[in-house]
N, CA, C and O of each residue as an XYZ file, in Angstrom:
600
protein
N      80.637     70.633     88.486
C      81.141     71.160     87.238
C      82.512     71.777     87.480
O      82.716     72.493     88.459
N      83.428     71.499     86.601
C      84.769     72.054     86.681
C      85.002     72.956     85.488
O      84.487     72.724     84.395
N      85.790     73.990     85.725
C      86.117     74.910     84.646
C      87.610     75.153     84.688
O      88.168     75.460     85.741
N      88.248     75.016     83.557
C      89.676     75.279     83.462
C      89.870     76.730     83.046
O      89.415     77.149     81.982
N      90.542     77.482     83.887
C      90.818     78.886     83.590
C      92.316     79.027     83.416
O      93.083     78.714     84.326
N      92.727     79.487     82.278
C      94.155     79.651     82.017
C      94.666     80.901     82.723
O      94.124     81.994     82.561
N      95.704     80.717     83.497
C      96.320     81.836     84.208
C      97.631     82.190     83.521
O      98.399     81.305     83.141
N      97.876     83.441     83.367
C      99.114     83.914     82.761
C      99.975     84.534     83.841
O      99.914     85.739     84.088
N     100.764     83.712     84.469
C     101.671     84.212     85.488
C     103.021     84.424     84.830
O     103.618     83.490     84.295
N     103.493     85.648     84.873
C     104.810     85.936     84.323
C     105.762     86.164     85.480
O     105.426     86.816     86.469
N     106.948     85.616     85.336
C     107.962     85.721     86.378
C     109.144     86.517     85.830
O     109.620     86.282     84.720
N     109.593     87.452     86.636
C     110.721     88.282     86.238
C     111.726     88.370     87.371
O     111.392     88.268     88.552
N     112.953     88.559     86.967
C     114.034     88.843     87.910
C     114.786     90.018     87.305
O     115.188     89.972     86.143
N     114.973     91.050     88.080
C     115.693     92.228     87.604
C     116.758     92.560     88.649
O     116.506     92.501     89.852
N     117.956     92.910     88.165
C     119.084     93.191     89.049
C     119.671     94.551     88.722
O     119.659     94.994     87.574
N     120.179     95.195     89.745
C     120.843     96.469     89.526
C     121.836     96.757     90.629
O     121.709     96.256     91.746
N     122.826     97.569     90.305
C     123.815     98.027     91.278
C     123.388     99.425     91.733
O     123.225    100.335     90.920
N     123.214     99.574     93.039
C     122.752    100.837     93.613
C     123.876    101.425     94.461
O     124.414    100.737     95.328
N     124.239    102.686     94.225
C     125.354    103.305     94.961
C     124.977    103.702     96.391
O     124.952    104.882     96.741
N     124.686    102.693     97.199
C     124.334    102.915     98.598
C     124.584    101.631     99.369
O     124.531    100.540     98.801
N     124.856    101.757    100.655
C     125.079    100.572    101.484
C     123.781     99.769    101.588
O     122.686    100.310    101.431
N     123.923     98.488    101.852
C     122.767     97.599    101.949
C     121.808     98.035    103.043
O     120.595     98.018    102.834
N     122.316     98.423    104.199
C     121.420     98.820    105.296
C     120.635    100.080    104.937
O     119.435    100.156    105.199
N     121.301    101.066    104.341
C     120.595    102.297    103.969
C     119.605    102.051    102.832
O     118.514    102.621    102.819
N     119.990    101.196    101.876
C     119.082    100.882    100.770
C     117.847    100.149    101.291
O     116.727    100.449    100.877
N     118.042     99.201    102.186
C     116.909     98.476    102.768
C     115.976     99.433    103.504
O     114.758     99.349    103.354
N     116.539    100.338    104.297
C     115.725    101.327    105.001
C     114.947    102.189    104.008
O     113.765    102.467    104.210
N     115.615    102.605    102.944
C     115.006    103.441    101.912
C     113.811    102.729    101.269
O     112.749    103.325    101.089
N     113.991    101.457    100.928
C     112.931    100.700    100.262
C     111.782    100.347    101.201
O     110.667    100.108    100.738
N     112.026    100.309    102.495
C     111.004     99.912    103.457
C     110.136    101.079    103.934
O     109.343    100.921    104.862
N     110.278    102.221    103.318
C     109.459    103.387    103.678
C     108.507    103.718    102.524
O     108.765    104.648    101.760
N     107.414    102.966    102.394
C     106.512    103.187    101.265
C     105.879    104.567    101.258
O     105.483    105.057    100.200
N     105.776    105.203    102.418
C     105.169    106.535    102.457
C     105.996    107.568    101.696
O     105.465    108.602    101.292
N     107.286    107.305    101.496
C     108.151    108.223    100.752
C     108.265    107.869     99.271
O     108.885    108.599     98.498
N     107.669    106.755     98.883
C     107.868    106.261     97.517
C     107.394    107.240     96.446
O     108.013    107.322     95.384
N     106.325    107.979     96.690
C     105.845    108.924     95.672
C     106.844    110.041     95.416
O     106.757    110.712     94.388
N     107.784    110.259     96.316
C     108.771    111.313     96.109
C     109.887    110.890     95.162
O     110.592    111.746     94.628
N     110.066    109.577     94.941
C     111.150    109.131     94.060
C     110.712    108.181     92.948
O     111.419    108.054     91.948
N     109.572    107.513     93.092
C     109.115    106.571     92.063
C     108.245    107.309     91.059
O     107.100    107.652     91.357
N     108.785    107.555     89.870
C     108.095    108.354     88.862
C     106.863    107.658     88.285
O     106.067    108.291     87.591
N     106.697    106.361     88.562
C     105.519    105.655     88.062
C     104.307    105.828     88.977
O     103.195    105.445     88.613
N     104.516    106.401     90.160
C     103.418    106.606     91.113
C     103.034    108.075     91.213
O     103.890    108.958     91.275
N     101.747    108.312     91.226
C     101.255    109.660     91.487
C     100.785    109.766     92.931
O     100.979    110.792     93.582
N     100.168    108.701     93.425
C      99.619    108.662     94.771
C      99.891    107.278     95.345
O      99.858    106.279     94.627
N     100.156    107.232     96.628
C     100.350    105.956     97.307
C      99.568    106.006     98.609
O      99.886    106.794     99.500
N      98.565    105.182     98.717
C      97.764    105.100     99.933
C      97.676    103.645    100.364
O      97.269    102.785     99.582
N      98.052    103.370    101.591
C      97.847    102.032    102.112
C      96.427    101.990    102.650
O      96.088    102.687    103.606
N      95.608    101.170    102.027
C      94.208    101.074    102.399
C      94.068    100.226    103.656
O      93.395    100.608    104.614
N      94.714     99.073    103.629
C      94.667     98.179    104.771
C      95.787     97.157    104.607
O      95.997     96.634    103.513
N      96.492     96.876    105.667
C      97.535     95.867    105.619
C      96.904     94.525    105.940
O      96.203     94.373    106.940
N      97.168     93.544    105.065
C      96.553     92.231    105.227
C      97.590     91.131    105.050
O      98.653     91.348    104.468
N      97.271     89.970    105.550
C      98.086     88.779    105.347
C      97.174     87.701    104.796
O      96.712     86.828    105.531
N      96.920     87.766    103.498
C      95.997     86.833    102.871
C      96.336     86.692    101.403
O      96.930     87.594    100.813
N      95.969     85.582    100.811
C      96.222     85.371     99.395
C      95.142     85.977     98.517
O      95.439     86.494     97.440
N      93.903     85.922     98.957
C      92.791     86.430     98.168
C      91.974     87.375     99.036
O      91.614     87.043    100.165
N      91.688     88.545     98.502
C      91.004     89.551     99.302
C      89.791     90.069     98.546
O      89.879     90.434     97.374
N      88.680     90.093     99.224
C      87.488     90.759     98.721
C      87.332     91.996     99.588
O      87.009     91.896    100.771
N      87.562     93.152     99.002
C      87.572     94.386     99.772
C      86.373     95.233     99.362
O      86.433     95.919     98.341
N      85.281     95.205    100.134
C      84.045     95.897     99.751
C      84.207     97.392     99.499
O      83.463     97.959     98.699
N      85.147     98.035    100.153
C      85.324     99.477     99.941
C      85.856     99.785     98.541
O      85.716    100.907     98.055
N      86.475     98.778     97.886
C      86.999     98.941     96.533
C      86.519     97.778     95.678
O      87.283     96.849     95.412
N      85.253     97.817     95.240
C      84.707     96.700     94.460
C      85.331     96.633     93.064
O      85.921     97.601     92.582
N      85.187     95.477     92.436
C      85.678     95.306     91.069
C      85.037     96.331     90.152
O      83.875     96.699     90.325
N      85.808     96.788     89.174
C      85.332     97.800     88.234
C      86.024     97.601     86.899
O      87.180     97.179     86.858
N      85.346     97.894     85.825
C      85.967     97.785     84.499
C      86.968     98.927     84.258
O      87.673     98.926     83.248
N      87.033     99.887     85.167
C      87.982    100.991     85.032
C      89.391    100.618     85.478
O      90.338    101.362     85.221
N      89.539     99.471     86.145
C      90.828     99.065     86.684
C      91.140     97.635     86.280
O      90.240     96.833     86.028
N      92.395     97.336     86.223
C      92.839     95.969     85.968
C      93.277     95.387     87.288
O      94.178     95.911     87.944
N      92.647     94.319     87.669
C      93.024     93.645     88.908
C      93.992     92.527     88.581
O      93.980     91.967     87.485
N      94.800     92.225     89.522
C      95.747     91.144     89.337
C      96.206     90.623     90.673
O      95.753     91.059     91.731
N      97.095     89.702     90.598
C      97.623     89.093     91.804
C      99.139     89.022     91.684
O      99.666     88.538     90.683
N      99.826     89.496     92.687
C     101.276     89.322     92.749
C     101.555     88.121     93.631
O     101.242     88.120     94.821
N     102.136     87.120     93.043
C     102.530     85.933     93.791
C     103.919     86.183     94.352
O     104.648     87.031     93.837
N     104.284     85.485     95.362
C     105.596     85.560     96.009
C     106.574     86.490     95.286
O     107.287     86.072     94.374
N     106.594     87.735     95.703
C     107.472     88.756     95.131
C     108.338     89.330     96.248
O     108.030     89.183     97.430
N     109.410     89.976     95.857
C     110.233     90.627     96.856
C     111.543     91.094     96.275
O     111.774     91.011     95.069
N     112.394     91.584     97.147
C     113.709     92.035     96.707
C     114.756     91.587     97.720
O     114.471     91.371     98.898
N     115.966     91.459     97.216
C     117.108     91.074     98.041
C     118.183     92.136     97.859
O     118.563     92.453     96.731
N     118.668     92.682     98.956
C     119.769     93.648     98.942
C     120.995     92.948     99.513
O     120.947     92.387    100.608
N     122.076     92.984     98.775
C     123.312     92.396     99.294
C     124.474     93.323     98.955
O     124.446     94.012     97.935
N     125.494     93.341     99.810
C     126.648     94.201     99.531
C     127.351     93.750     98.249
O     127.489     92.555     97.989
N     127.778     94.699     97.477
C     128.534     94.389     96.268
C     129.909     93.892     96.700
O     130.606     94.569     97.456
N     130.290     92.742     96.236
C     131.535     92.116     96.689
C     132.750     93.004     96.447
O     133.640     93.085     97.294
N     132.790     93.671     95.296
C     133.932     94.529     94.958
C     133.951     95.825     95.757
O     135.009     96.425     95.946
N     132.779     96.261     96.229
C     132.670     97.526     96.950
C     131.464     97.466     97.884
O     130.352     97.780     97.459
N     131.652     97.072     99.145
C     130.538     96.908    100.077
C     129.742     98.185    100.363
O     128.670     98.120    100.965
N     130.249     99.331     99.943
C     129.490    100.579    100.098
C     128.371    100.663     99.056
O     127.517    101.546     99.134
N     128.375     99.752     98.087
C     127.348     99.661     97.055
C     126.555     98.387     97.280
O     127.030     97.447     97.919
N     125.347     98.368     96.750
C     124.478     97.209     96.930
C     124.042     96.632     95.597
O     123.868     97.349     94.612
N     123.870     95.334     95.591
C     123.234     94.657     94.472
C     121.779     94.446     94.890
O     121.498     93.792     95.894
N     120.870     95.006     94.110
C     119.442     94.873     94.383
C     118.867     93.904     93.362
O     118.968     94.131     92.156
N     118.269     92.834     93.841
C     117.626     91.840     92.980
C     116.154     91.806     93.346
O     115.792     91.618     94.507
N     115.311     91.990     92.339
C     113.861     91.942     92.552
C     113.287     90.734     91.839
O     113.682     90.405     90.721
N     112.351     90.081     92.502
C     111.628     88.962     91.930
C     110.159     89.348     91.868
O     109.572     89.740     92.877
N     109.572     89.238     90.697
C     108.175     89.605     90.515
C     107.471     88.464     89.783
O     107.940     87.994     88.747
N     106.344     88.028     90.332
C     105.476     87.046     89.675
C     104.089     87.666     89.653
O     103.434     87.771     90.690
N     103.654     88.065     88.502
C     102.383     88.775     88.425
C     101.390     88.017     87.552
O     101.752     87.403     86.548
N     100.159     88.080     87.957
C      99.069     87.457     87.213
C      97.999     88.521     87.016
O      97.215     88.804     87.922
N      97.976     89.103     85.831
C      96.974     90.115     85.536
C      95.703     89.418     85.095
O      95.741     88.430     84.361
N      94.596     89.934     85.545
C      93.319     89.300     85.231
C      92.504     90.193     84.314
O      92.928     91.289     83.949
N      91.362     89.719     83.959
C      90.485     90.485     83.083
C      90.813     90.213     81.631
O      91.307     89.139     81.287
N      90.539     91.175     80.790
C      90.692     90.991     79.355
C      92.017     91.523     78.816
O      92.167     91.730     77.612
N      92.966     91.738     79.705
C      94.267     92.243     79.288
C      95.065     91.116     78.628
O      95.290     90.069     79.235
N      95.480     91.336     77.406
C      96.225     90.313     76.664
C      97.604     90.092     77.290
O      98.285     91.056     77.642
N      98.017     88.834     77.430
C      99.341     88.544     77.985
C     100.465     89.235     77.214
O     101.498     89.566     77.797
N     100.278     89.455     75.923
C     101.326     90.111     75.129
C     101.563     91.549     75.600
O     102.675     92.061     75.478
N     100.537     92.197     76.131
C     100.690     93.564     76.646
C     101.559     93.543     77.906
O     102.430     94.393     78.088
N     101.310     92.566     78.761
C     102.125     92.429     79.972
C     103.573     92.160     79.587
O     104.495     92.780     80.117
N     103.759     91.224     78.655
C     105.107     90.861     78.206
C     105.843     92.067     77.622
O     107.062     92.179     77.754
N     105.105     92.961     76.982
C     105.726     94.120     76.343
C     106.038     95.243     77.326
O     106.943     96.040     77.083
N     105.299     95.316     78.434
C     105.473     96.462     79.327
C     106.216     96.172     80.630
O     106.885     97.061     81.159
N     106.118     94.979     81.149
C     106.735     94.682     82.443
C     108.250     94.896     82.469
O     108.752     95.514     83.408
N     108.992     94.408     81.475
C     110.450     94.605     81.546
C     110.849     96.070     81.678
O     111.685     96.403     82.519
N     110.273     96.948     80.870
C     110.651     98.360     80.952
C     110.180     98.981     82.271
O     110.856     99.857     82.811
N     109.034     98.542     82.794
C     108.569     99.051     84.082
C     109.511     98.651     85.212
O     109.773     99.449     86.112
N     110.015     97.435     85.172
C     110.929     96.977     86.213
C     112.277     97.690     86.131
O     112.851     98.063     87.154
N     112.771     97.876     84.923
C     114.023     98.626     84.748
C     113.827    100.068     85.229
O     114.692    100.624     85.906
N     112.693    100.664     84.879
C     112.403    102.029     85.335
C     112.360    102.107     86.851
O     112.840    103.078     87.438
N     111.789    101.090     87.492
C     111.747    101.085     88.946
C     113.164    101.126     89.526
O     113.435    101.901     90.443
N     114.062    100.299     88.999
C     115.435    100.293     89.514
C     116.144    101.620     89.257
O     116.884    102.107     90.112
N     115.923    102.196     88.097
C     116.516    103.508     87.818
C     115.947    104.572     88.760
O     116.672    105.463     89.202
N     114.644    104.479     89.067
C     114.040    105.402     90.022
C     114.607    105.209     91.417
O     114.809    106.185     92.139
N     114.868    103.965     91.809
C     115.498    103.699     93.107
C     116.877    104.351     93.131
O     117.237    105.034     94.090
N     117.642    104.130     92.064
C     119.007    104.675     91.988
C     118.988    106.197     92.090
O     119.779    106.778     92.832
N     118.093    106.844     91.352
C     117.981    108.306     91.407
C     117.430    108.769     92.756
O     117.885    109.774     93.301
N     116.452    108.037     93.296
C     115.862    108.400     94.579
C     116.855    108.334     95.716
O     116.830    109.178     96.612
N     117.729    107.344     95.693
C     118.768    107.221     96.721
C     119.692    108.433     96.667
O     120.102    108.951     97.706
N     120.020    108.888     95.453
C     120.866    110.090     95.313
C     120.161    111.322     95.875
O     120.768    112.125     96.584
N     118.873    111.465     95.553
C     118.094    112.621     95.986
C     117.914    112.664     97.496
O     117.971    113.737     98.097
N     117.700    111.517     98.109
C     117.458    111.424     99.545
C     118.720    110.996    100.281
O     118.648    110.337    101.318
N     119.852    111.365     99.752
C     121.150    110.915    100.248
C     121.439    111.381    101.662
O     121.230    112.540    102.020
N     121.927    110.435    102.454
C     122.466    110.736    103.782
C     123.972    110.591    103.642
O     124.429    109.539    103.193
N     124.762    111.584    103.999
C     126.209    111.491    103.821
C     126.758    110.209    104.438
O     126.458    109.872    105.583
N     127.581    109.491    103.642
C     128.095    108.219    104.138
C     129.614    108.140    104.115
O     130.183    107.185    104.645
N     130.287    109.122    103.511
C     131.743    109.137    103.511
C     132.398    108.133    102.587
O     133.547    107.750    102.805
N     131.683    107.699    101.553
C     132.259    106.760    100.583
C     133.326    107.448     99.749
O     133.248    108.655     99.517
N     134.329    106.689     99.290
C     135.365    107.261     98.442
C     135.328    106.762     97.017
O     135.950    107.373     96.148
N     134.620    105.667     96.735
C     134.606    105.070     95.393
C     133.323    105.435     94.671
O     132.286    105.658     95.295
N     133.405    105.492     93.351
C     132.228    105.779     92.550
C     132.104    104.742     91.447
O     133.101    104.253     90.917
N     130.865    104.416     91.112
C     130.564    103.469     90.044
C     129.887    104.257     88.935
O     128.879    104.920     89.180
N     130.414    104.200     87.731
C     129.855    104.960     86.621
C     128.893    104.108     85.813
O     129.119    102.914     85.619
N     127.819    104.728     85.345
C     126.869    104.037     84.465
C     125.851    103.222     85.228
O     125.922    103.064     86.447
N     124.898    102.710     84.463
C     123.846    101.878     85.028
C     124.189    100.424     84.806
O     124.634    100.049     83.721
N     123.990     99.603     85.815
C     124.198     98.174     85.706
C     122.881     97.488     86.024
O     122.597     97.201     87.187
N     122.085     97.227     85.020
C     120.778     96.617     85.219
C     120.633     95.419     84.307
O     121.002     95.470     83.134
N     120.100     94.351     84.846
C     119.909     93.135     84.071
C     118.510     92.630     84.332
O     118.062     92.609     85.479
N     117.808     92.218     83.281
C     116.476     91.691     83.416
C     116.468     90.289     82.858
O     116.906     90.063     81.730
N     115.977     89.348     83.635
C     115.874     87.970     83.170
C     114.447     87.521     83.357
O     113.902     87.591     84.458
N     113.842     87.059     82.279
C     112.488     86.516     82.367
C     112.609     85.049     82.681
O     113.347     84.327     82.011
N     111.896     84.600     83.687
C     111.951     83.184     84.090
C     110.855     82.412     83.409
O     110.730     81.205     83.615
């Protein structure tokens, strides 16, 4: 017997200019233990177990109607020096998410863009808060964020 299950995978690309060098920004983003100090969308961050697998059945955290489970497909971010000012970075994030359960795709479509923009703004503010003196002389005014749905 075969069953066709419709999957709602939404793909997003969000870009922003961050006033920090690429190496420092990469280091900043690679420290998840500090994320609760700058990411306003998180209250707690606990790494339960690091895995390298596509599908995980984790008995310590069984499925529950209190949570929405989903799958993030090939996601990540790219930090590159801003061509006009290498002391600044262009941060590009790619997100492919598949929320499961009874969550309507329209809810995901309505909330993901603002969540991704908020994440970049939190990164920008977090970099300022956790600033290591770098001796830069140029400043970029305003927010430069772009969201493209694929």
